[in-house]
Backbone as a ProteinNet text record, in pm:
[ID]
protein_1_A
[PRIMARY]
MSLSIAEKLHAAIENGGDEIHLANAESGWFAVAPRKWEELVDRARREGRDGPNLVVYRTRTDDPRDHYVIPFAVVGAFLADTPTTPKKGGQPRWELSLRGGRLMASRPPREISVSGFYGGPLPCEEALVLPDVAAPTADLDELDRRVARLRKLPISRPTGNPTPRRVTTSQGVAYERRADVKAWVLRAAEGHCELCGSAAPFIGDDGEPYLEVHHVEQLAHGGPDTVENAVALCPNCHRRLHHCGDREADRQRLYAQVGRLTKADEHPPT
[TERTIARY]
-3345.8	-3476.3	-3546.4	-3628.2	-3669.2	-3815.1	-3894.4	-4025.9	-4042.2	-4121.7	-4163.9	-4232.3	-4228.3	-4294.8	-4459.6	-4501.1	-4643	-4684.4	-4605.3	-4635.7	-4654.4	-4554	-4556.2	-4686.2	-4720.4	-4830.3	-4957.4	-4969.3	-5103.3	-5215.2	-5232.1	-5355.3	-5383.6	-5286.1	-5298.9	-5365.7	-5301.9	-5359.1	-5500	-5547.1	-5690.2	-5762.1	-5724.4	-5801.2	-5826.8	-5710.2	-5724.3	-5828.4	-5882.7	-5976	-5914.8	-5804.5	-5742.3	-5741.2	-5731.5	-5724.6	-5588.8	-5531	-5421.5	-5413.8	-5326.3	-5307.4	-5168	-5148.7	-5001.4	-5010.4	-4937	-4917.6	-4834.6	-4869.7	-4788.2	-4650	-4549	-4409.5	-4384.3	-4419.2	-4362.9	-4452.4	-4589.9	-4680.1	-4726.9	-4727.2	-4790.8	-4930.7	-4988.7	-5139.1	-5195.5	-5312.7	-5390	-5537.1	-5635.2	-5770.9	-5843.8	-5936.8	-6005.1	-6142.9	-6218.9	-6363.5	-6442	-6533.9	-6607.2	-6690.5	-6741.2	-6828.9	-6746.7	-6630.4	-6550.4	-6495.7	-6474.2	-6430.2	-6538.9	-6648	-6756.8	-6795.8	-6771.7	-6789.7	-6680.4	-6559.3	-6447.5	-6476.9	-6535.3	-6566.3	-6668.8	-6772.9	-6870.1	-6811.5	-6739.7	-6669.3	-6582.5	-6499	-6422.1	-6508.2	-6601.3	-6694.6	-6761.8	-6797	-6848.2	-6746	-6616.5	-6514.6	-6465.6	-6512.5	-6489.2	-6358.5	-6337.2	-6241.1	-6286.3	-6224.3	-6275.5	-6308.4	-6214.8	-6207.1	-6079.1	-6068.3	-5954.5	-5830.7	-5723.7	-5615.9	-5588.8	-5516.9	-5486.9	-5328.3	-5324.2	-5167.3	-5119.6	-5040.3	-4991.1	-4843.7	-4836.9	-4692.5	-4645.3	-4510.2	-4471.8	-4401.9	-4389.4	-4338.3	-4198	-4132.4	-3999.9	-3896.9	-3895	-3799.6	-3683.1	-3584.3	-3468.1	-3497.1	-3614.8	-3643.5	-3765.9	-3750.5	-3854.9	-3973.5	-3945.8	-4048.8	-4084.8	-4082.3	-4136.1	-4288.5	-4335.5	-4496.7	-4529.6	-4642.5	-4722.2	-4838.8	-4841	-4967.4	-5032	-5138.9	-5220.9	-5334.5	-5335.9	-5445.2	-5578	-5681.5	-5819.1	-5847.8	-5775	-5832.9	-5777.6	-5673.8	-5616.7	-5677.3	-5686.2	-5729.7	-5882.4	-5946.1	-6099.3	-6162.8	-6092.6	-6138.9	-6103.7	-5978.8	-5954.3	-6043.2	-6062.4	-6155.4	-6310.1	-6343.3	-6477	-6502.6	-6394.4	-6397.5	-6352.7	-6322.7	-6294.9	-6402	-6425.7	-6539.3	-6468.8	-6565.4	-6535	-6527.5	-6464	-6432.1	-6534.6	-6641.6	-6712.3	-6625.5	-6669.9	-6592.8	-6684.1	-6658	-6739	-6764.2	-6896.2	-6937.9	-6893.4	-6864.8	-6827.1	-6868	-6827.3	-6849.3	-6745.3	-6805.9	-6722.1	-6615.2	-6502.1	-6394.7	-6308.3	-6231.9	-6121	-6015.1	-5958.4	-5849.7	-5736.9	-5639.1	-5536.2	-5395.7	-5299.9	-5165.2	-5086.1	-4982.5	-4903.4	-4747.4	-4708.5	-4559.1	-4500.6	-4375.5	-4296.6	-4377	-4424.8	-4494.4	-4610.4	-4684.2	-4801.8	-4894.9	-5022	-5133.5	-5232.6	-5247.1	-5309.1	-5429.2	-5530	-5652.3	-5641.1	-5671.7	-5673.4	-5778.5	-5907.7	-6027	-6133.5	-6135.7	-6028.4	-5901.9	-5800.9	-5662.9	-5654.4	-5624.3	-5584.2	-5495.8	-5419	-5335.7	-5315.2	-5268	-5226.7	-5083.7	-5012.9	-4882.9	-4893.6	-4851.8	-4860.5	-4708.4	-4602.9	-4456.2	-4440.5	-4503.4	-4482.6	-4537	-4615.9	-4657	-4588.3	-4467.4	-4383.6	-4290.9	-4300.3	-4212.1	-4287.6	-4390.6	-4435.6	-4475.1	-4508.9	-4536.3	-4664.5	-4698	-4810.8	-4912.5	-5063.6	-5140.9	-5143.5	-5109.3	-5129.2	-4991.1	-4885.1	-4752.8	-4755.2	-4802.4	-4829.5	-4892.9	-5017.4	-5105.4	-5045	-4957.8	-4905.7	-4781	-4721.4	-4632.7	-4680.5	-4745.8	-4796	-4688	-4731.3	-4625.8	-4561.8	-4656.7	-4601.4	-4498.3	-4485.1	-4386.2	-4233.7	-4232.2	-4091.3	-4060.1	-4162.9	-4149.4	-4046.3	-3952.8	-3860.7	-3942.4	-3874.4	-3927	-3800.4	-3819.2	-3712.5	-3752.2	-3861.3	-3888.9	-3844.3	-3751.8	-3687.4	-3758.2	-3864	-3948.9	-4033.5	-4091.1	-4168.8	-4087.1	-3970.3	-3870.5	-3841.7	-3830.8	-3813.9	-3944	-4066.1	-4174.1	-4197.5	-4167	-4170.5	-4073.4	-3945.5	-3844.9	-3889.7	-3950.7	-4006	-4102	-4180.1	-4287.3	-4226	-4130	-4061.3	-3973.5	-3915.8	-3833.4	-3905	-4037.2	-4097.5	-4149.9	-4107.9	-4161.6	-4041.2	-4062.2	-3930.4	-3941	-3822.3	-3823.9	-3694.2	-3720.2	-3607.7	-3514.1	-3392.2	-3288.9	-3343	-3335	-3415.4	-3318.4	-3372.9	-3283.1	-3231.8	-3325.7	-3266.2	-3297	-3238.7	-3256.9	-3118.2	-3069.3	-2929.6	-2908.3	-3032.2	-2997.1	-3111	-3100.2	-3200	-3218.1	-3334.7	-3365.7	-3348	-3285.2	-3243.7	-3356.5	-3427.1	-3535.9	-3521.5	-3598.3	-3588.4	-3686.3	-3681.9	-3795.9	-3787	-3880	-3873.6	-3763.4	-3685.4	-3576.1	-3448.1	-3464.3	-3340.4	-3337.5	-3222.6	-3200.9	-3185.4	-3251.4	-3245.1	-3255.6	-3224.3	-3232.5	-3326.2	-3416	-3512.4	-3447.3	-3512	-3433.9	-3540.7	-3524.6	-3590.3	-3594.7	-3720.8	-3727.1	-3670.2	-3704.2	-3665.4	-3504.1	-3443.3	-3297.6	-3239.1	-3301.4	-3253.2	-3286.3	-3408	-3458.1	-3362.2	-3351.2	-3259.3	-3110.8	-3052.9	-2921.3	-2907.6	-3004.4	-3011.7	-3026.4	-3115.1	-3133	-3003.7	-2930.2	-2811.5	-2695.1	-2698.3	-2597.8	-2609.9	-2731.1	-2773.9	-2728	-2762	-2727.2	-2582.3	-2508.5	-2346.3	-2298.8	-2224.3	-2156.1	-2075.6	-2098.5	-2024.1	-1898.7	-1849.2	-1718.5	-1627.8	-1676.2	-1600.7	-1631	-1762.8	-1797.8	-1856.8	-1870.6	-1937.9	-2076.9	-2141.1	-2281.7	-2349.5	-2473.1	-2545	-2545.1	-2519.6	-2503.7	-2632.8	-2751.1	-2883.2	-2987.8	-3106	-3210.5	-3306.6	-3364.8	-3412.5	-3562.3	-3653.3	-3782.4	-3861.1	-3811.2	-3876.1	-3873.5	-3775.9	-3744.4	-3618.3	-3581.7	-3451.2	-3311.3	-3203.3	-3076.7	-3058.9	-3016.1	-2988.4	-2864.9	-2870.3	-2768.4	-2817.2	-2717.1	-2763	-2718.2	-2782.1	-2740.8	-2675.1	-2553.9	-2480.6	-2433.3	-2436.2	-2404.5	-2269.8	-2183.1	-2038	-2008.9	-2035.9	-2059.8	-2174.2	-2147	-2269.1	-2358.3	-2482.2	-2584.4	-2562.8	-2491.5	-2475.7	-2347.1	-2287.6	-2164.3	-2215.5	-2331.3	-2377.8	-2394.4	-2371.8	-2383.7	-2528.3	-2542.6	-2689.5	-2743.8	-2869.7	-2934.6	-2978.7	-2858.5	-2880.4	-2803.1	-2826.3	-2767.7	-2613.4	-2580.8	-2423.7	-2355.3	-2436.6	-2372.8	-2406	-2469.9	-2512.5	-2455.3	-2427.6	-2384.7	-2461.1	-2465.7	-2524.6	-2396.3	-2407.2	-2306.3	-2333.6	-2259.1	-2295.4	-2271.8	-2335.5	-2329.8	-2197.6	-2103.1	-1956.8	-1894.3	-1917.1	-1835.7	-1923	-2034.7	-2116.9	-2063	-2031.9	-1970.1	-1826.8	-1756.1	-1622.7	-1619.3	-1702.9	-1713.1	-1749.8	-1806.6	-1832.7	-1732.5	-1669	-1576.5	-1437.9	-1408.4	-1268.7	-1177	-1049.6	-947	-909	-904.2	-873.7	-1003.2	-1103.9	-1234.5	-1217.9	-1110.3	-1096.3	-1048.9	-948.8	-910.4	-1034.6	-1125.5	-1228.8	-1319.8	-1339.1	-1427.9	-1358.3	-1227.5	-1176	-1174.5	-1174.3	-1193.2	-1340.6	-1441.7	-1578.5	-1574.7	-1511.9	-1527.2	-1439.7	-1348.2	-1285.7	-1356.4	-1431.6	-1520	-1627	-1724.6	-1850	-1872.1	-1895.8	-1886.8	-1984.5	-2107.4	-2208.2	-2150.1	-2072	-2045.1	-1973.2	-2000.8	-1929.5	-1891.8	-1782.1	-1737.6	-1785.5	-1780.7	-1846.1	-1817.4	-1711.7	-1671.8	-1731.3	-1792	-1830.4	-1988.4	-2060.9	-2188.1	-2244.3	-2353.2	-2409.6	-2441.8	-2422.9	-2453.7	-2608.7	-2653.7	-2796.8	-2857.5
-2138.9	-2067.2	-2107.8	-2003	-2007	-1980.6	-2026.7	-1995.8	-1830.7	-1774.9	-1643.4	-1621	-1506.4	-1497.9	-1498.1	-1440.3	-1453.5	-1592.9	-1682.6	-1814.9	-1879.9	-1847.5	-1914	-1877.2	-1754.4	-1678	-1701.3	-1776.9	-1771.7	-1794.5	-1893.2	-1913.1	-1795.2	-1742.3	-1618.7	-1510.5	-1476.8	-1368.2	-1386.3	-1509.6	-1535.3	-1516.3	-1570.3	-1580.6	-1428	-1341.3	-1189.3	-1131.1	-1191.3	-1120.9	-1048	-1087.8	-1018.9	-1126.2	-1070.2	-1151.1	-1189.4	-1306.7	-1360.1	-1441	-1419.8	-1485.3	-1514.3	-1633.9	-1677.1	-1651.6	-1548.6	-1528	-1611.3	-1627.2	-1717.9	-1664.3	-1732.3	-1687.2	-1614.8	-1657.4	-1605.3	-1483.8	-1519.1	-1399	-1303.8	-1358.7	-1276.7	-1283.9	-1378	-1384.7	-1437.6	-1412.3	-1451.7	-1401.3	-1460	-1414.7	-1398.4	-1315.1	-1279.3	-1310.4	-1385.7	-1416	-1283.5	-1222.7	-1125.6	-1164.3	-1282	-1325	-1337.2	-1383.4	-1395.7	-1256.1	-1172.1	-1031.2	-952.3	-968.1	-886.3	-937.3	-1081.7	-1128.7	-1060	-1059.1	-997.6	-845.4	-784.3	-628.1	-629.5	-694.9	-697.3	-733.5	-837.3	-871.4	-753.1	-708.9	-596.7	-473.5	-444.8	-331.3	-366.7	-481.8	-530.2	-510.5	-526.2	-504.1	-393.3	-297.1	-143.7	-103.5	-191.4	-148.3	-111.6	-44.2	-6.8	-158.4	-230.2	-351.4	-429.2	-540.7	-636.3	-562	-591.8	-568.9	-681.8	-665.3	-755.3	-802	-921.2	-966.3	-1052.3	-1048.3	-1112.3	-1145.7	-1272.6	-1315.2	-1429.9	-1444.4	-1564.6	-1659.2	-1772.6	-1883.3	-1916.8	-1964.6	-2016.9	-1919	-1798.2	-1699.5	-1681.3	-1596.2	-1559.9	-1469.8	-1381.3	-1273.1	-1333	-1332.9	-1382.5	-1283.3	-1165	-1063.9	-1008.4	-1113.1	-1095.2	-1098.3	-988.9	-977.4	-832.9	-804.5	-682.5	-682.7	-594.6	-568.7	-442.5	-472.1	-351.8	-308	-191.8	-162	-149.7	-155.5	-156.4	-19.1	72	207.3	215.1	121.7	130.4	27.1	-103.7	-221.9	-220.6	-173.8	-166.5	-83	23.7	121.1	60.3	-5.7	-62	-181.3	-255.8	-374	-299.1	-212.3	-163.8	-107.5	-52.5	-12.5	-117.7	-230.5	-344.8	-435.1	-465.4	-575.5	-707.1	-794	-930.5	-1001.4	-1106.2	-1198	-1332.2	-1346.9	-1468	-1611.8	-1702.3	-1830.7	-1932.8	-2022.9	-2118.8	-2215.1	-2236.6	-2346.2	-2308.1	-2175.9	-2115.7	-1989.6	-1909.5	-1791.3	-1691.6	-1572	-1483	-1433.8	-1362.2	-1347.1	-1227.3	-1159.9	-1063.8	-1138.7	-1117	-1180.7	-1062.5	-1083.4	-982.8	-1048.1	-949.1	-976.5	-865.7	-913.2	-812.7	-849.2	-732.7	-753.7	-599.5	-615.9	-481.3	-369.7	-415.1	-307.5	-250.7	-335.1	-271.3	-358.1	-344.9	-435.3	-414.9	-510.4	-493	-581.5	-542.4	-616.6	-618.8	-728.1	-743.7	-719.5	-725.5	-691.5	-588.4	-470.8	-409.7	-377.5	-349.3	-347.7	-201.1	-216.5	-116.3	-142.1	-57.1	-75.8	34.6	11.6	106.7	60.9	161.7	129.7	95.8	-9.4	-53.8	-88.8	-36.3	-47.5	-6.5	89.6	141.3	57.8	-63.6	-150.4	-286.6	-292.5	-408.6	-437.3	-552.7	-596.1	-541.2	-497.1	-425	-530.1	-488.4	-563	-627.7	-751.9	-824.1	-787.3	-778.5	-734.8	-827.3	-949	-1030	-1026	-962.2	-979.5	-929.9	-805.5	-741.9	-821.4	-847.1	-937.1	-1068.9	-1131.5	-1251.9	-1238.2	-1120.5	-1102.7	-1032.6	-1133.4	-1081.6	-1038.8	-961.2	-899.2	-1029.6	-1132.6	-1236.9	-1330	-1306.6	-1384.4	-1347.5	-1227.3	-1162.9	-1174.6	-1195.3	-1185.8	-1287.6	-1256.7	-1346.9	-1493.2	-1585	-1729.1	-1802.7	-1891.7	-1984.6	-2133.7	-2146.9	-2280.2	-2280.5	-2378.1	-2388.2	-2434.4	-2527.2	-2550.8	-2455.2	-2379.2	-2268.7	-2165.7	-2133.6	-2044	-2088.4	-2232.2	-2267.4	-2260	-2269.4	-2257.2	-2102	-2011.2	-1876.2	-1830.7	-1891.2	-1859.8	-1916.3	-2028.2	-2079.4	-1992.6	-1938.6	-1850.2	-1697.6	-1656.3	-1541.5	-1549.7	-1665	-1691.2	-1674.7	-1672.6	-1659.5	-1516.2	-1427.2	-1299.3	-1201.9	-1084.2	-974.6	-921.1	-916.4	-846.2	-752.9	-645.2	-548	-598.5	-546.2	-578	-549.6	-673.2	-640.4	-582.2	-524.2	-465.3	-576.5	-670.5	-798.6	-745.4	-830.2	-807.1	-816.2	-690.7	-691.4	-766.7	-793.8	-857.6	-986.7	-1087.4	-1194.9	-1242.5	-1291.3	-1345.1	-1487.7	-1515.8	-1657.3	-1724.8	-1847.7	-1899.3	-2038.4	-2095.3	-2248.7	-2312.6	-2417.2	-2488.9	-2625.5	-2693.6	-2846.2	-2934.8	-2857.9	-2916.8	-2873.6	-2780.9	-2727.9	-2571.5	-2504.2	-2355.8	-2334	-2216.9	-2165.8	-2030.3	-1956.5	-1821.3	-1785.1	-1668	-1627.6	-1576.3	-1608.3	-1564.6	-1511.9	-1424	-1369	-1417.8	-1464.8	-1552.3	-1444	-1323.4	-1242.2	-1220.9	-1216.7	-1224	-1346.3	-1461.3	-1598	-1600.5	-1560.5	-1553.7	-1455.2	-1352.6	-1241.7	-1292.4	-1358.1	-1415.2	-1518	-1597.3	-1730.3	-1665.1	-1557.9	-1504.1	-1421.8	-1356.6	-1280.5	-1376.7	-1505	-1605.4	-1654.1	-1645.8	-1708.6	-1826.7	-1920.5	-2069.2	-2108.5	-2029	-2042.7	-2037.4	-2125.2	-2104.9	-1988.6	-1910	-1780	-1790.3	-1920.4	-1952	-2010	-2121.8	-2190.7	-2161.8	-2083.1	-2049.9	-2178.5	-2282.9	-2388.1	-2382.3	-2454.1	-2438.3	-2518.1	-2482.2	-2563.4	-2711.7	-2806.9	-2945.2	-3016.7	-2952.7	-3030.4	-2932	-2953.4	-2868.2	-2914.6	-2841.8	-2868.6	-2911.2	-2930.4	-2976.2	-2858.2	-2739.2	-2622.5	-2571.2	-2651.8	-2624	-2531.8	-2498.4	-2389.2	-2450.2	-2390.4	-2443.9	-2457	-2581	-2599.1	-2527.6	-2424.6	-2383.3	-2374.2	-2349	-2333.3	-2183.2	-2122.3	-1985.2	-2003.5	-1940.2	-1940.2	-1798.7	-1773.2	-1644.7	-1649.6	-1545.9	-1537.8	-1529.7	-1423.8	-1400.5	-1485.6	-1597.8	-1687.4	-1623.2	-1651.2	-1587.7	-1616.5	-1732.1	-1775.2	-1698.3	-1629.4	-1526.5	-1398.3	-1356.1	-1221.5	-1171	-1254.6	-1195.1	-1165.6	-1070.9	-1014.6	-1109.4	-1111.4	-1159.6	-1079.3	-1051.6	-951.7	-988.7	-932.8	-984	-941	-838.7	-806.4	-915.1	-1024	-1116.1	-1257.2	-1275.4	-1388.9	-1421.1	-1548.7	-1600.5	-1733.2	-1757.9	-1876.8	-1971.1	-2100	-2186.7	-2322.9	-2393.8	-2531.1	-2620.7	-2740.5	-2811.1	-2832.1	-2850.6	-2890.7	-2765.1	-2666	-2521.6	-2496.9	-2532.3	-2497.4	-2560.6	-2696.2	-2771.4	-2721.6	-2681.1	-2637.8	-2524.5	-2438.1	-2315.7	-2345.1	-2455.7	-2486.3	-2581	-2670.4	-2778.2	-2789.6	-2719.1	-2728.3	-2660.6	-2715.9	-2646	-2513	-2482.4	-2353.9	-2273	-2277	-2218.9	-2071.3	-2012.9	-1863.8	-1831	-1894.2	-1839.1	-1846.4	-1937.8	-1925.6	-1806.2	-1765.8	-1650.4	-1541.9	-1516.4	-1396.9	-1405.7	-1516.4	-1543.5	-1466.7	-1494.7	-1457.6	-1323	-1253.4	-1108.3	-1028.5	-1094.4	-1048.6	-1071.2	-1178.9	-1217.7	-1156.6	-1152.4	-1100.4	-952.5	-877.8	-723.7	-682.5	-741.4	-687.4	-711.2	-809.7	-850.9	-738.1	-721.9	-626.7	-704	-678.4	-740.1	-693.2	-777.2	-730.5	-588.3	-550.7	-395.9	-298.3	-331.7	-247.3	-246	-342.7	-341	-221.3	-156	-31.6	-68.8	26.8	12.7	6.2	-74.9	-113.1	-31.4
3420.2	3441.8	3572.1	3625.3	3759.3	3752.9	3868.7	3875.8	3897.6	3824.3	3865.5	4001.9	4047.5	4180.5	4145.3	4033.6	3990.6	3988.7	3931.9	3914.4	4061.2	4136.3	4282.3	4357.7	4325.4	4402.8	4328.4	4224.9	4136.7	4219.3	4299.5	4375.2	4483.8	4543.9	4631.7	4555.1	4440.8	4364.4	4321.3	4273.6	4240.7	4384.8	4476.9	4606.8	4661	4623.8	4659.1	4569.9	4477	4404.9	4257.3	4215.7	4099.4	3985.3	3861.7	3747.2	3700.1	3674.2	3651.4	3532.3	3437.6	3322.6	3288.2	3238.5	3180.1	3042.8	2984.1	2850.9	2762.4	2646.6	2564.9	2557.8	2574.6	2561.4	2441.8	2327.5	2210.8	2155.4	2160.4	2087.3	2196.9	2331.2	2454.9	2441.1	2386.3	2372.7	2498.7	2544.3	2645.1	2623	2713.1	2684.3	2817.5	2829.9	2947.8	2915.9	3000.6	2995.4	3055	2986.5	3033.1	3155.6	3152.8	3281	3406.5	3396.7	3516	3560.5	3466.5	3481.1	3556.7	3507.4	3571.6	3725.3	3746.6	3869.7	3985.5	3915.4	3993.6	4033.6	3922.5	3944.7	4051.4	4045.8	4166.3	4278.8	4299.5	4446	4469.8	4396.6	4432.2	4489.4	4432.6	4484.8	4605.1	4629.8	4773.7	4870.9	4836.7	4932.6	4930.2	4866.1	4877.7	4780.3	4690.9	4590.9	4464.1	4369.1	4244.8	4137	4153.7	4055.1	4070.7	3993.4	3998.3	3930.2	3962.4	3893.5	3794	3685.7	3577.9	3588.7	3634.6	3661.9	3529.9	3453.3	3337.2	3358.1	3333.1	3351.2	3245.9	3235.6	3148.6	3245.1	3211.9	3309	3256.6	3353	3326.3	3245.5	3314.4	3236.6	3348.5	3296.4	3372.8	3476.7	3471.4	3566	3626.7	3782.6	3850.6	3875.2	3825.4	3835.1	3687.1	3602.3	3464	3451.8	3505	3515.7	3494.6	3450.7	3464.9	3577.6	3641.7	3726.9	3694.7	3616.5	3544.3	3632	3700.5	3766.6	3693.9	3773.2	3721.6	3655.3	3714.7	3653.9	3502.3	3469.2	3335.6	3242.8	3283.7	3231.4	3217.6	3324	3319.7	3207.5	3175.1	3070.8	2945.8	2927.7	2794.6	2767.8	2847.4	2818.8	2795.1	2878.5	2838.1	2705.1	2635.6	2496.8	2396.5	2424.4	2351.5	2314.3	2190.8	2182.6	2197.7	2247.6	2269.3	2122.6	2117.3	2018.2	2035.7	1958.6	1969	1967.3	2048.7	2041.2	2021	1911.9	1860.5	1965.4	2019.4	2119.2	2254.6	2279.4	2414.9	2435.5	2567	2577.6	2497.1	2461.2	2408.6	2507.5	2446.8	2534	2475.7	2565	2510	2469	2351.4	2304.4	2298.2	2380.9	2411.7	2393.6	2383.1	2408	2457.4	2518.9	2580	2553.8	2463.7	2411.4	2419.9	2461.4	2448.8	2538.5	2638.2	2721.1	2689.9	2566.4	2520.4	2526.7	2583.6	2592	2462.6	2394.4	2242	2238.9	2168.9	2119.2	1978.2	1917.8	1768.4	1699.8	1763.1	1684.8	1771.6	1724	1625.9	1686	1589.5	1647.1	1743.8	1859.2	1948.7	2064	2122.2	2222.5	2319.6	2427	2528.5	2588.7	2635.1	2704.4	2836.5	2881.3	3017.1	3088.4	3000.7	3049.6	3185.9	3242.5	3376.4	3483.2	3450.3	3555.1	3552.8	3485	3472	3583.5	3637.4	3748.5	3886.7	3888.7	4002.3	4125	4259.2	4334.1	4321.2	4336.8	4327.5	4441.8	4398.9	4493.1	4632.7	4628	4740.8	4826	4786.8	4852.5	5001.1	4997.5	5141.4	5235	5192	5273	5327.5	5236.8	5271.1	5383.7	5387.2	5492.3	5612.8	5699.2	5827.1	5929.2	6013.6	6101	6194.7	6216	6305	6241.2	6095.1	6020.4	6038.5	6059.5	6105.7	6251.9	6324.7	6475.1	6525.6	6628.3	6668.3	6716.9	6705.9	6746.2	6792.6	6899.5	6933.9	6876.6	6821.6	6763.5	6624.4	6598.1	6493.2	6356.2	6407.2	6286.9	6243.2	6342.4	6298.2	6233.5	6267.7	6190	6041.4	6026.1	5895	5802.4	5877	5794.2	5764.8	5836.6	5812.2	5699.9	5708.6	5595.6	5471.9	5467.5	5340.4	5279.9	5356.9	5309	5270.1	5336.7	5305.6	5178.4	5160.6	5033.2	4897.2	4909.2	4784	4762.8	4837.1	4843.4	4840.6	4758.6	4766.8	4912.7	4984	5120.1	5116.1	5189.8	5213.7	5296.4	5302.1	5405.1	5549.1	5622.6	5756.7	5858.5	5969.5	6062.9	6167.5	6170.6	6275.4	6416.1	6501.4	6633.3	6712.7	6764	6807.3	6948.8	7009.6	7141.1	7153.9	7084.5	7079.7	7207.1	7254.3	7383.8	7406.1	7513.9	7544.6	7607	7564.5	7637.6	7648	7731.1	7758.9	7710.9	7627.2	7561.9	7616.5	7541.9	7590	7537.8	7444.6	7376.7	7432.6	7532.3	7583.7	7576.2	7581.1	7568.9	7416	7390.4	7246.8	7248.2	7145.2	7116.3	7016.8	7043.1	6933.7	6820.7	6711.2	6578	6490.1	6389.3	6302.2	6156.4	6115.8	5995.5	5867.5	5877.4	5762.1	5749.1	5863	5858	5791.1	5832.8	5773.5	5624.7	5579.2	5447.2	5358.7	5397.3	5342.8	5291.4	5420.6	5385.5	5284.4	5313.6	5197	5078	5025.2	4903.9	4875.4	4966.6	4910	4883	4934.9	4879.7	4755.3	4699	4564.1	4532.6	4633.5	4611.3	4640.6	4682.3	4705.3	4845.1	4891.8	5016.3	5038.9	5146.5	5138.5	5240.2	5234.9	5280.1	5188.1	5134.3	5034.1	4878.9	4868.1	4743	4653.7	4691.4	4649.4	4623.5	4503.8	4510.4	4614	4642	4757.6	4707.4	4798.1	4765.1	4709	4740.5	4698.1	4691.3	4630.8	4655.2	4769.7	4832.6	4968.5	4923.8	5027	5034.2	4972.3	5003.6	4969.1	4829.2	4754.2	4605.2	4602.7	4691.1	4706.9	4726.5	4686.7	4722.5	4860.6	4905.8	5051.1	5100.2	5182.8	5266.2	5405	5498	5639.8	5678.1	5773	5817.5	5950	5940.6	6077.2	6110.9	6241.3	6325.2	6331.5	6276.8	6277	6425.6	6483.6	6627.9	6691	6755.5	6810.6	6903.1	6878.8	6970.3	7126.3	7139.4	7292.1	7337.7	7267.2	7304.9	7284.2	7279.2	7260.1	7125	7026.3	6891.4	6838	6768.7	6723	6620.5	6608.5	6503.2	6378.6	6310.7	6210.6	6073.4	5967.2	5851.2	5849.1	5918.8	5948.2	6021.4	6080.4	6153.6	6114.8	6003	5964.3	5820.4	5784.9	5664.3	5621	5487.3	5449	5402.9	5459	5444.8	5389.6	5320.5	5294.4	5413.1	5445.3	5558.3	5612.9	5520.5	5556.6	5620.5	5559.2	5617.9	5751.1	5759.5	5895.4	6000.4	5983	6074.2	6110.3	5997	6018.1	6118.3	6093.6	6197	6319.8	6352.4	6487.3	6549	6470.9	6542.3	6494.2	6380.9	6333.1	6423.2	6431.5	6531.6	6483	6344.8	6301.1	6263.2	6323.3	6290.5	6298.6	6373	6399.8	6252.5	6190.4	6064.4	5956.6	5976.8	5872.2	5906.5	6045	6078.5	6011.2	6014.6	5953.6	5800.2	5754.8	5589.9	5566.3	5655.4	5625.3	5639.3	5727.1	5742.8	5621	5561.7	5455.8	5305.6	5314	5181.8	5183.3	5275.9	5271.9	5325.8	5245.7	5260.1	5368.4	5389.4	5469.3	5622.6	5644.9	5785.2	5851.9	5993.6	6077.4	6219.4	6248.9	6375.8	6503	6606.1	6727.4	6778	6767.7	6811.6	6721.1	6585.5	6492	6509.9	6582.2	6581.7	6638.1	6597.7	6655.7	6807.2	6891.6	7039.1	7043.2	7133.2	7167.1	7280.1
[MASK]
++++++++++++++++++++++++++++++++++++++++++++++++++++++++++++++++++++++++++++++++++++++++++++++++++++++++++++++++++++++++++++++++++++++++++++++++++++++++++++++++++++++++++++++++++++++++++++++++++++++++++++++++++++++++++++++++++++++++++++++++++++++++++++++++++++++++++++++

C-alpha cells in the first residue's frame, strides 16, 4: 500500500479553499458540514471562483490517484437539493457516500454519477509546481529539496537541458541540473536499481526508496541533463559507474537494459 497523492497534499488542498474528505474504505461514507461548506463557497466567490471543489479519497490503497475531484458546478447543485441530517448534540450535516463512481445521499435516497471525475488532477497540483522548481540549479541541497517536492506530484516526461551550464560555487565546480529530470527518473525506476535490478537499499528521509541518479554520459564530458541520459542506481552501482575498472561494460549494459537511453551520437543536435 502507498500514500495517495490526495493524502500527501491534504493540507495544500484545504489551504487552496477546496473541501477534502477521507471516505470509509468499505462503505465510502463521509459527511460534509453545511457551515464549513458555506464558508468555502463565500471564500471562493471573494476570490473570483464559483465555489469549492469536493475531493474525496481513500487512504492506503494500491492506486496513488484513488480519488475523485468533483467540481463545484456538480457537487454544489447536488448538495443544495439534499436535506441535511440532524446530529444529536452537534451541527446538522450532509451524510454522503461515494461508491462505484456514484455520489449518494441516504436521506432521502438520491445519487448522481461522478465517475468522470475519478483520478483527476488535484486543484492544488499546478499551483505547487512553480516555474522555479524545474529551473536548473547547481546547488545540490536545493536540487534535492525541489526533487522531494516534485516526487509528490504527477509530472510529465521533461525535456531536460541538453547543455547544462558549468558554474563555480563555494564548494567547487558544479553543473546546473533540473529537478524534474531527477524526479522523473527516480519515479520511472519504481524503487529498483536500473543496472543490477535490486530494490533500493533503504527508505530515505523523504519516505521514498533511496536511489541515486547518474548521468551515463557525464555532464563534465558534455553529457546532457535529460532523462535520455540519466538512470537511477543503488549506491553500490553508482560507485561502480565512477570507479570500477570495467565501468565501460556497465555503461553498455545500461544502454541495452534501459530503453529510454540514447547514446552521445544519438542525442538531438542543440
